[in-house]
SEKOLDO-145636 format. One record per residue (C-alpha): x, y, z. Coordinates in steps of 0.5 Angstrom, whole numbers, padded with zeros to 4 digits, always signed. Layout:
// residues N
XYZ;...
END
This chain:
// residues 195
-0186-0132-0490;-0184-0125-0487;-0190-0122-0490;-0195-0127-0486;-0198-0125-0479;-0195-0127-0473;-0197-0134-0472;-0192-0136-0467;-0195-0131-0463;-0202-0135-0462;-0204-0142-0461;-0208-0144-0467;-0210-0150-0464;-0214-0146-0459;-0218-0142-0464;-0225-0145-0465;-0228-0140-0470;-0224-0136-0476;-0229-0131-0479;-0227-0128-0486;-0230-0121-0487;-0228-0121-0495;-0224-0124-0500;-0219-0118-0501;-0211-0121-0500;-0210-0116-0495;-0215-0120-0491;-0215-0127-0493;-0209-0129-0497;-0205-0133-0491;-0212-0137-0490;-0209-0143-0494;-0203-0143-0490;-0206-0142-0483;-0211-0148-0485;-0205-0152-0488;-0199-0151-0484;-0201-0149-0477;-0205-0153-0471;-0212-0150-0473;-0217-0155-0473;-0223-0150-0472;-0228-0148-0477;-0228-0142-0482;-0234-0138-0484;-0235-0133-0489;-0241-0131-0494;-0243-0134-0500;-0241-0129-0505;-0234-0129-0501;-0233-0137-0501;-0235-0137-0509;-0230-0132-0511;-0225-0135-0506;-0227-0142-0507;-0222-0145-0511;-0217-0145-0506;-0221-0146-0500;-0227-0151-0502;-0226-0156-0497;-0225-0152-0491;-0230-0146-0491;-0237-0146-0489;-0242-0141-0491;-0246-0136-0487;-0252-0132-0489;-0253-0125-0487;-0257-0125-0481;-0256-0132-0480;-0254-0134-0472;-0249-0140-0471;-0246-0142-0465;-0239-0146-0464;-0237-0148-0457;-0242-0143-0454;-0240-0137-0458;-0245-0134-0462;-0244-0130-0469;-0248-0127-0474;-0246-0122-0480;-0249-0116-0483;-0247-0113-0490;-0241-0109-0490;-0242-0105-0497;-0235-0106-0499;-0235-0111-0504;-0240-0117-0506;-0240-0121-0500;-0236-0117-0495;-0239-0118-0488;-0239-0115-0481;-0239-0120-0476;-0242-0119-0469;-0240-0124-0464;-0243-0126-0457;-0239-0129-0452;-0242-0130-0445;-0247-0124-0447;-0241-0119-0449;-0242-0117-0456;-0236-0115-0461;-0237-0112-0467;-0231-0114-0472;-0233-0109-0478;-0227-0111-0483;-0227-0106-0489;-0234-0103-0490;-0237-0097-0493;-0243-0093-0491;-0244-0090-0498;-0249-0094-0502;-0247-0094-0510;-0249-0097-0516;-0248-0104-0514;-0248-0105-0507;-0252-0103-0501;-0249-0099-0495;-0246-0103-0489;-0252-0104-0485;-0253-0101-0478;-0253-0107-0473;-0260-0108-0469;-0256-0109-0463;-0251-0104-0460;-0244-0108-0459;-0240-0107-0453;-0234-0107-0456;-0233-0105-0464;-0226-0107-0468;-0227-0102-0473;-0223-0101-0480;-0220-0094-0480;-0216-0093-0486;-0220-0087-0488;-0222-0086-0481;-0220-0078-0481;-0221-0076-0488;-0226-0072-0491;-0228-0075-0498;-0232-0071-0503;-0239-0073-0504;-0240-0078-0509;-0243-0074-0515;-0237-0069-0514;-0232-0075-0515;-0236-0078-0521;-0236-0072-0524;-0229-0071-0524;-0228-0078-0526;-0232-0077-0532;-0230-0070-0534;-0223-0073-0534;-0225-0079-0539;-0229-0075-0543;-0224-0069-0544;-0219-0075-0546;-0223-0079-0551;-0226-0073-0554;-0218-0071-0556;-0217-0078-0559;-0213-0080-0552;-0214-0087-0549;-0216-0088-0542;-0213-0093-0537;-0216-0094-0531;-0212-0099-0526;-0218-0102-0521;-0219-0108-0517;-0222-0113-0521;-0227-0115-0517;-0231-0109-0513;-0229-0102-0516;-0228-0104-0523;-0236-0106-0523;-0238-0099-0520;-0233-0096-0525;-0236-0099-0531;-0243-0098-0528;-0241-0090-0528;-0239-0090-0535;-0245-0094-0538;-0249-0089-0535;-0245-0083-0537;-0244-0086-0544;-0252-0087-0545;-0253-0080-0543;-0248-0077-0548;-0249-0079-0555;-0243-0075-0558;-0239-0081-0554;-0243-0087-0557;-0238-0088-0563;-0232-0088-0558;-0231-0096-0556;-0230-0097-0549;
END
């Protein structure tokens, strides 16, 4: 219970809409508890892909929203844009009495092999609630990071070593597999090595 958000600091019965940006546990793990154990009676929205991944726990409670689809609940309008973080991740634009609030959740402006970059909303928000885990860090260009990654693997397997790559099962793992598939295809000397 100590790991749950401070639910006693809010009145769940006063909340009309809950917007879920994506399925990662740091964003949605307490949702079943919130839906079952609090006085929340509102509606929950997330994208189709997020619900599909999260559906076993939430199928009775969640409504889906398509990207760019505008919905309105109790005078609050909202729609979502692709966030470029994981499959189904969304950034929500919420319009309350003409004030636009953009809530990004986790997002990425860098396109990769299996996801488009986060969209730039067509309407500028008045308020932006933005994810900032890496807000002040300078990242190397993707091609430099990928080369370092593939070089390390190539060197290890060429010397008979084995490589273990810890990664999130959904999202990062797919991207790493696509990088390795392309690399293996372009290096015939590796074709005998299973991966």
